[in-house]
C-alpha positions in Angstrom: -13.9 9.3 -16.3 -14.7 6.0 -17.9 -17.0 7.5 -20.5 -15.7 11.1 -20.7 -12.1 10.1 -21.2 -12.1 6.5 -22.3 -12.3 5.6 -25.9 -13.8 2.4 -27.1 -10.6 0.4 -27.5 -9.0 1.7 -24.2 -8.9 -0.7 -21.4 -11.1 -0.3 -18.2 -10.1 -2.0 -14.9 -11.9 -2.4 -11.6 -11.6 -4.7 -8.6 -13.9 -7.8 -8.9 -16.8 -7.6 -6.5 -15.6 -4.7 -4.3 -16.0 -1.0 -4.3 -13.3 1.4 -5.6 -12.2 3.5 -8.5 -12.1 2.7 -12.1 -8.8 2.8 -14.0 -8.6 3.5 -17.8 -5.5 2.6 -19.8 -5.4 4.9 -22.9 -4.4 2.7 -25.9 -2.6 4.0 -28.9 -2.2 0.6 -30.6 -3.4 -3.0 -30.1 -0.6 -4.1 -27.8 -1.0 -3.7 -24.0 2.5 -4.1 -22.3 2.3 -6.6 -19.5 4.0 -4.1 -17.1 1.3 -1.5 -17.9 -1.4 -3.9 -17.2 0.2 -5.0 -13.9 0.7 -1.6 -12.7 -2.8 -0.4 -13.6 -4.3 -3.4 -11.9 -2.2 -2.8 -8.8 -3.5 1.0 -8.7 -7.1 -0.3 -9.2 -6.6 -2.7 -6.2 -5.0 -0.1 -4.0 -7.7 2.5 -4.5 -10.5 0.0 -3.7 -11.9 -1.4 -0.5 -9.5 -4.3 -1.0 -6.4 -2.2 -0.4 -5.4 -4.2 2.7 -5.8 -7.6 1.0 -2.8 -9.7 0.0 -3.9 -10.5 -3.5 -6.8 -8.9 -5.4 -8.7 -10.0 -8.5 -9.1 -7.1 -11.0 -11.2 -7.3 -14.1 -10.3 -5.7 -17.3 -12.4 -5.1 -20.4 -12.2 -2.9 -23.5 -14.1 0.3 -22.6 -16.6 -0.5 -25.5 -17.8 -3.5 -23.4 -18.6 -1.3 -20.2 -22.1 0.2 -20.0 -23.8 2.3 -17.3 -26.5 0.6 -15.3 -29.7 2.4 -16.2 -31.1 4.3 -13.1 -28.2 3.0 -11.1 -26.1 5.2 -8.8 -23.1 7.0 -10.3 -20.3 4.7 -11.1 -22.3 1.5 -11.3 -21.6 -0.3 -14.5 -22.0 -3.7 -16.2 -19.4 -5.2 -18.5 -18.7 -8.2 -20.6 -15.7 -9.8 -22.5 -13.6 -9.3 -19.5 -10.6 -11.0 -18.2 -9.2 -11.2 -14.6 -5.8 -10.7 -13.3 -4.5 -11.2 -9.7 -2.3 -8.5 -8.2 -1.1 -7.1 -4.9 -2.5 -3.7 -4.1 0.3 -1.1 -4.6 -0.1 2.6 -4.4 2.2 5.3 -5.6 5.9 4.7 -4.7 
């Protein structure tokens, strides 16, 4: 999903240091609404091995700063120019 759907200026999110799914926020402009960021981070936390933790650190970076790890397993990436937000894991209401 990250590389097939995500465009260079979209945001990519993943729980820091844990296994779990990647979340992509499709961007149509430059502004990322805080509520959108929070909800996407909550979903990334919920769909990770940190689901039962109280507060989780979620990294986000522009998709253009995310790269596959050569010869790594599927889903393993490296990234740079990230920032980290802290949220509680929340699934679909």
